[in-house]
N, C-alpha and C positions, 0 to 999 in steps of 0.2 A: 504493500500500500504506500501511499504518498505521505509526505510530511506536511507541516503546516505552511510551508513556503508557497509563494505565488508562482504559477507557471507563466513563462514569458509568452506562451501561446495559449493562455487560459481562456475560459468562457467569457469572462467579463470584458475582455478586450478583443474578442473575435471579430466584432463588427469593424474594428479598426484594422487588425492585421489580416483579416480575411479579404478586405478590400485593398489594403496597402501592405503587401508582404515585406516591402523594403523597410517599413517602419520598425520592424523587430531588431534588425542589425543596427539601424540608426539610433535606436533607443538604448543600446547596450552602454552600461556605465553612466547613464544619465538618471539621476534620482528624481523622482516625482515629488513635488511639494504638495502636501494635502491642503485642501481648502476647508473652511469651516463647515461647508455643506457635506464634504466627504466624512469629516469627523463626526458630524451629527448623524449621518447615515450609518456609520459603524456602531455608534452608541445605540441607535434604534434597533439594529439587528441583534446586538447583544441582549438588550432588554427583551425583545421578542422571543429569543431563545430561552431566556430565563423563565418567562411567563409560561411558555408552552411546556417546559419541563417540570416546573414546580408550582405554577399557578400564582406565584408571588410577584407583585409589582414593587418596584423600588419606591421609597417614600419621596425622593427628591425629583421625580419625573414631572415635567410641566404638562399642562392639560392638552396642548396641541399634539405633542408627541404621543401621549397616551391614547388620545382619540384615534390617531392614525394607526398605531400598532394594534389597537382593539379591532379594527376592521379585518386585519390579517388573522389575528387570533380567533375571532368569531367565525371566520370562513372555515378555518381548519376544524374548529369544534363542531360546526354543522356537518362537515364531512364525516367526522367520527360518530355523530349521532345518527346520521343517515345510513352509514355502513358499519355496523357493530363488529363485523369480521375484518375491518380494515386494519392495516399495519402501518403505523406512523414512524417516520425517521426524521429527526430534527438535525439540521446541519450535517447532512449525509455526505460523507466523502466517497469519491469514486476515482478510479484510475483507468485511463484509456491508453496505457502504454502498448497494448496489443495492436492498437491502430497506429499510434505514432508516439514515440518516446518523448515525454515532456507534456503530454496532454493529460491533465488531471484537474480536479476541482472539488467544490463543495456546494451541494444544492441546499437552499434554505430549508425546504421541507419536501419530503417525498411520502406519498400516501398510496399504498397498494391495496386493492380490493380483490381478493382471491375469487370471490363468487362471480365477479364481472370480468375477471382477467384484465383488469384495467389499472393503469398506473397514473397517478396525479403527480406532476412535478410543479411545485409552487415557488415562485420567486417574488420576494417582497422588495418593493422599490419605495424608499422613503423620500426620494427627490420630488421637488415640486416644479422644476423648471422645464423638463422635457417629458412629454407623455410618451411612454414606451408601448409599442404595439406588440401583441402576442403572435399574430400570424407571421409566418416566415422569419421569426426572430432567431438569429444565429446563436445567440447566447442560450436561449431556451432549448434549442435543439441539441446543443452541446451538453447541457445539463440532462436533458431527456435521454440522450443516447448513453451517457455515463451511468445514469440510474438504471436504465433498462438492462444494460450489460452486467451491472453489479448484482442485480437481484437474481438473474437467471431463473426466474419463475415464469410460469405460463402467462403470457401477456399478448392481448390482441389489439389493445388501444391505449394510447397515451394522451392524457389531457395536459397541455402545457398552459400554465396559468400565471398571469401577472397580477399582483395586488399592489396598486399604487394610489393610496387614498388622498394624497395631498396635491395631485395634479389633475386638472379637469380633462375629461375625455368623454366624448359623446356616448360611449358604451358604458360609462360608469367607472368606478375604481377597480373593478375586477374584470379582466379580459381573459378569454380562453381561446385555445386553438386545439382542436382534436385532430390527431394524426394516427394513422394505423401504425402499429409497431413495425411492420415490414417496411413501410415507407421511411420510418425514422432510422431503421438500420441502413437504408440506402444513403443516409446522410453521412455515414462513416466514410464513404468514398470521397465525398466533398471535403470533409474535415481533413482527411489524409492528404488530399491534393493541395489544399490551401496551406497546410502545415509544411509540406515539402517545399512549397514555393518560397517560404521565408528563409530557407537554407541557401537558396541560389545567391552566389556572390553578386550577381547583377539583378537582385530582386527589385521589382518595379516599385517606385515611389509614386503613389497615386493620391494627390490631395482631394479632399472632399469633406463631407459633414463629419466623418469619423476622426478628423484631425483635432476635434474639440478636446479630447482627453489624451492626446498623444504626448508622451514625455519628450519627444524630439521635435515638437512643432516649431520651437524657436530656432532650431538649427537645420531645418529641412530645406534643401535648395529648391525643390520643386514647389513647395508651398510658398516660399519667398518669391519665386518666379511668378506664380499665379497672383500673388498679392500685388506685385509691381505691375503686372499686366492689367489687372483690374483697375489699379489706381490711375492708369494712363487714359482710361476711357472717359470721355466727356459727355455728360447728358444735361443739356440745358434747354429750356423750352424754346429759346430763340434759335436753336440750331436743329437741323434735320439730323436724325439718328436712326440707327438700325434697331427696330423693336426686338429682333432676335438677340442682338448683343445686350440690350437692356435686360432681357429675360435671363441670359446667361450670367450677367453681372449679379443679379439678385440671387441666383443659385450659388455663385462663388462667395457671396458676402460672409456666410457662416465660416467658411474655411479661412478667409482673410482675417476675420475677427479673431479666430483661434490663433492665427499666426501672431497678430499684434499682441494679444494677451500673453501668449507664450514667450515672446521676446522680452516683454516687461518682467514677467515672473522669473525667467531664467537669468536675466541681467541682475535683478535684485538678489536672487539666491547666490550668484557668483560674488557680488559685492559683499554679502554677509560673510562669505568665507574668505575674504581678503583678496579677491580677484576682481576688483572694481574695474569696469570698462574705462579705457583712457578718456579723460575729459569729463568724468563723472565722479560723484562722491555720494556717500550716504549721509543724509541729514535728518534731524528730528522733524517730524511733521509739525506744521504750525499748531501751536498750543490752543486748546479750547478751554474756555472758562466754565467752571462748574462750582456748585456749592461745596464747601468743606464737609468732610465726613462728620456726622453727628450734629448737623445744623439744627439749631433750636428756632423753629418758626416764630415763637413768641418773642424771642430776643430780637430777631430780624424785624418783626413788625414794630416793636417798640422803638428800635433805632431809626427806622424809616418813617415812624409816625403814621403807620398804616394799620388797617384792620386785618385780622387773620384771614378773613374772607378775600381780602385783596391779594394776600400772599399765596393762597392755595385755593384751587378749584379742582377737587379730587386729588390733585398732586401739586407739589410746590412748583410755582412758575420758575422759569430759567432766570439767571442773572440779567440777561438782555431784556426779558419781559418786564422785570421789576424796574430796571433802569428807565425803560420807556414810560412806565407808569409814573415814576418820580419826576421825569423831565430833566432839564438841565441841572447839573450838580448831583445827579443820582449816583453816578459811579463811585465817588469818594465815600458816600454813605454806606455802601455795601462792601467796600473793599476788604474789611476785616473778615467777611464771611465767605469770600471767594478765593479759589485757587485756580491756577492755570497749569494744565498738564498736556503733554504731547501724547498722542495715542499710538505712537510707534515711529517708524522710520520710512523714508522715501528716497528714491534715487533721483539726484538732481545734477544739473550741469555744474562744473567747477566754478562758473561765474555766479552761482547762486550766493547771496550774501550770508546765508546761514552757515555756521561752522560745521566741519565734518564731524560725524558722530564718533565717539570713542568706541573702540572694539569691545572693551569690557562692559560698556553700557548696553551693547547690543545682544548680549548673551540670552536675555530673557525672550528675545524675539527670534531665536533660532527656528528654522522651519522644521516641521514634522514630516518625515519621509514615509511615503505610502505607495502602494501599487494602485492601479486603476480600481475603482470601486464598483460593486455590483449595483 
């Protein structure tokens, strides 16, 4: 069996490497910096696993996350109630080395119903930005094939399920795609072919929507070429233009945006590790003002000669709002109650008047390294 490491040709990234085989070699030795969304998704999966195994919810979970995870948990509980003979497997590991060495992964939930000879493969998506389709989903087929071969039990049909409660979709938060087991087994050939393509020294780089989560998007020559080409197109109402080119530009926008975002993130990460791009420096972000910890609203109101209701409407107004209320001369009145803090660091040109940040001060902002998320 596999270990807990991530496969470089895993299910969660198959949409990318299946369409752009050259991205695998290009991504070698490039560490991905996780986003707050990725960390939130990881936490949601950990909580979902805990609830399904023990029925216990953590005390510190916020309501929005709990409501989302509840949709996933309730769906699985309904399956269990509907099919008492069903066998459930949470965070089910599988190994597809017999198809291609390096293909392995973990399915969020697998539910097998012996009486129906049917396998449910369920993938929880906590993300709210992009609605994920179930039909023809490469990641789901990868999970489905892995689960099907791991069980080696009589199976005629596989239901591939996406549960994504926080992102609107016309079909609702739960989407399904039923596929015959024999058809899913045919996917093994496609998986093997695409996996072998990543080994080719001249593996094709093919920019597209899949660039969004590619670790190498900042250094990809083909993506940079596409971005430069798209930037040279002019579309103004006073000029005649080719509608087909406009349509293609709209299609290319997502890949271009991924490149821009990737360049910024990569340059920032390099600067954090002492490899600042020439002509740039890391500086503290412009400080924002906020109330000091432990603010006493009554003391603030007394100093400003205001009513408590002026200070707070459900929550305490910001320093800027109170200053506006006080008018000219308000800033000195609240000065003893206010502090200014930077929220982090930013990459800026050397000509920026702000001083370069100290290396020791940046330690708390070191990036968290992660693989592509499910």
